[in-house]
N, C-alpha and C positions, 0 to 999 in steps of 0.2 A: 749395052752402053758403049759409046766410043772411047777410044784410048785417052783422048784429052779430058773427057769427063771423068775417067778413072783416076787420072793424075790429080785432077782438082779436088775429087773426093778424099782421095788419100792425104792431100795437103790440108783438108779442111778449109779450103778457100784462102789459105794464107801462104805467102812466100816462105820457102824452105830453105833460103840462103843462110849459111853460117859462116861466110868468108869474113876474114878479118880486114880485108882490103876495103870493105864497104864502111864508110865513115858515118853513115846515117843510121847505123844500129850496132849493138853489141850482142853477142850470142846469135840467136836466130832473128831474122828480119821481122817476120810476122805481119808484113803489110798485107792488106786484103788484096786479092787477085781480082781486079775489075777490068773489064774492057780487054785490052791487050796485055797478055802475060806469056811468058815463054816456058816451053818444056826444054830444060837444059840436060844434055847427056853428061853424066858423071864421068864416064871413060871416053876419051875422044875416040871416034871411030866405032864405038860400041853401038849395040843395037838399041832401039827405042822400045825398051821393056821396062815395066814398073820398078825392076830392081836396078836400073841403070839411069834413071831420070829423076829430077827435081822440078817442082813448080816454082818459077821465080818471077818476081815482078820485073818490069822493064829496066828499072834503076839498077837493080842488082845484076841483071844479066848483062847490062852494059858494062859491068866491072869484071866480068869473068875473063881470064887470060886468053881463052880461045876465041871468044866473040868480040869483046869491046875494047879492052885495055890496049892502047898503042895502035889501034886499027881505025881510028877516026881522025 
């Protein structure tokens, strides 16, 4: 199984975002991961391993400090 499939399976097909800066959810996002979704590294510069990544919907990923906020 490919790494992306492993991340998707672990997340049970739902966004794993728990950021308070996302106004469209409280707690965990739980949006269904359909089409384009992102593998987000928890530790900047860390490796792409299951222990260092989260599955995120596009909306949440755009709100992360290192990817979207202030960069568009």
